[in-house]
N, C-alpha and C positions, 0 to 999 in steps of 0.2 A: 291633581293635585301633590300625588307622589313622586309623579314626575318633574313638578313643578322645584317639589322641596330636593332633587335630585340634582336637578341645578344648580340650587342656589349654593348649596354645601359644595358643589364641585367648584364653583367661584369664590366661594369663603377658601378654602382649599388653595388653589391657587394664588389667593391674593395674601396668605398666610407664608407659602411656600417660601425657601431659602432661594435666591434671586439662583446661585449655583446649581440648585436641584431643576428648576425651570431650565436653564440654557441645555442641561444635559437630555432632559425629556425635549425638548424644542429644537435641539440643534440639528441642522440639515443633515443627509447622509451623505458622506462623501460618494462621490461614483468612483468605479474601477476605472484604472487611467492602463489602455492598451501599452505593454512593455516590445512585445516584439511579437512574431509570427513567424512558424516554419510551416511551407511546405514537402513532406517526405514521406514517402512510402502510402501516396496516395488518400491522404488526411489533412488536413489544415489547423495545425494546433496553433494557439494564441497565447500566451502569456500576463495577466494582468494582474496590477497592484490597486491597491487602495490603504494608502498608511503601510505600516503593516503588515497585512496580509496578500494572499497572492492568490490568484485562481489561475489552473489552465483548462482549456476551455478545448471542447472540437467541434468545426463547424457540423452542424445538423444533429447535435447529439447533448448539446447543452455542457456545462461544468465536468471535469471528470477525477479534478481536485481542489481541495482547495486546504488552505497552513493552518486552518482553523482547527479542523477536524482528522486527526491524523491517530489516535486513540489504536487503533485497528489496526493500523499497520505497525502501532508499537506491539502487540499482540501479540501479530503473526511473527515476527522475529521471537518475541519472549519464549513463546510456545516450542519453537524450533529449537531456540539453546537452550530451554529447557531439559534437551537429549543427548546435550553433548558433553554433562557431567562424566568425568574422568577420563574425558577424548584429551591428550595432550595437547595436541598440535592439531586443533579442527580447521577443515576448508569446509568453505561455506560457497553457497551462491546463491546471490539474490537476482530475481528475474524481475526487470522492472525498476529503475532507481527514482521516478516521481520524484518527489521535493527531498527524497533522500533522507526522511520518518524512519522505515524502517531498516536501513541500512543503519542510519544512529542507534535504533534499538539495536541490532546485531552486532556494532560492535561493543557497545554498553557491555554486553551479557557476555561477549565471549571472551576466552582468556587471551591473556597480550601476544601469547605465540600463534593465533588464530590469522588464517588466511581466508580473505575476504573477497571476491570476484562479483563484482557484480555488472549484470549485461542489459543493453540500456538499447535499445532499435533506433530511437530516433535521437540523432547527433545534438539536433536542437536543444532536446532537456539537458542531457550531461552540460550543453555549454550553460544552460538557463542558470546551474544545482554552482557553477562556477562562478556566473557575473551575478547572477540575481540572487539567487536561493539558499546559498553555502550558509546565512548566518541561520538560517530557522532552524535548521539541527546540529547546531556546532561545527559548520564545514566536515563533515564527513570523506570527504573527497581527499580531504588534506589527512588521512590519516596513513600512518605506512603500510599497513597489513593490508590495502587497499587496490586491487586492479580493477580498470575498468574496463572492459573492451566492448566497442558499440558494435552490435551483433543481433540475432535474432535467439533468446533464449531457450527456444527450442532445440535450434544447431548449437546452443555452445552443449547442452545436454546431450546430444546425440552426437559431439565430438570426445567426451571424458566421462566413458564408462568406469564406470567403480573408483571413482575417484571423490566425491562429496562427503561428507560425514554431514550434511544439511542442505538444502537446496527450499528455497522461499519464493513462492509463487505471486505476485501482484503485478499481472500485465491485465489492459482493459476492464471489465464487470464482472470476469473472472469467468468462468464455464457457460453465463447463457446469453456468453457470446460465440460457441458455439458454432453457430450456426452461419460461420462465417468460414471458409475452407482453410484461410490463414490459421486460424486458430485451433484448428485438428491437430499441431506444431505441439501445443500445450496439454489441451483439454478432452482431446478426445483418445482410443485407444492408442494410436502413435504417439502423439505428448507421454502421456501416461508411461508407455513403456520403456520411451528414453529415460523419464526424469528415477525409475525406478531402478533399471541399470547403472543412471550414474553417482546414483547412491553406493557409496559401502554397503555391506552385511550391518542391519542393526541400523543404518542412516535414516533421517526424519524428511519427508515433504509438506510442507504448510501450505495451504491455496488459502487466499484471501478472493471474495466473492459479495458482491452487493445482496447477493439472495439465496437463499437455501435453491439446493438442486438435487434431488433425490439422485435422478439417473448417472448423475456423476458420482454421487457416492456410490454407486451398484458399480463403474466402470474401474474404479480406483481398488475395488475388492478384489473385481477381477483380474485385473492387472497381478493381483499379490499383495497390496497391501493392508495393514490392520491399520481401521477408520476410525478416525472419532472426529464429533462436528462438535461445536462452538458458534455461540450467539453471543456478536462483542459489540458495546456501544460506539459511535461515532466518535465521539466526545468523552474525555477522563473524566468529567463531572457524569458519569452515565447518562449524558443526556446524548439526543439526536438520535440518527438511523440505527437498528441493529444489522450491524454483517456478521457475514459467515464465513467461517474461518474451519476447515477439514485439517486434518492433523491424520499425516500418512505415515506407519511404519515399515519398512523393509524390514521382515522378519531377520535377525542373525542365522548368518552359517543358513539359511534355508532358501531354498529355487522352487516355491510350490508352483511353477505354471507350467 
């Protein structure tokens, strides 16, 4: 009897519902459309679009990023720029262009005299930002403060000692990809030492990760960083998965290693 009553109430609600409400509830979901494919550096990346939503996916690994969920990428840059107060002409490094959201946040929070280098390993990602994704983050590559280098960010850090006031790393899924040998250039002791040396004394390193990683915190501390961890929602409405951001400060005028 209770189930029958529920069905009757549901039928009555459907009959009395506004046509526009029914159309929203019953409208078919638009499928994603494949826009482009990249075969570079041993990985296959595919760019998809559904209406105004974009998705970048990696074969055998699933979705790498989605344009609807970028709050934690924004916060990655905001936390770095908080430490730049009083720096007249800060030099920033963004590791991983993605869909441009971290870069846009950095530009929004940095002063007009700032210089921002973006290191992106995959040329197709840079091209997609210019041809398809630019409007999502307000065309950040068009900002005159930006210099894009199609190069591994680990190599960029190694070649720029004592250069940057802030470094923001958002590559792969964070330190959980440390099991891959090539990611030692970022998340192992070698990579963290490169980041430490690439920063000016008092500079800040922020690192994005899909998951927490106690071992990574310990590596940061052993290298010499003062470390803080934040947990941030993927969506600005505070919905979605929680992501991890580490803030590492290179002590000013002190080399404790």
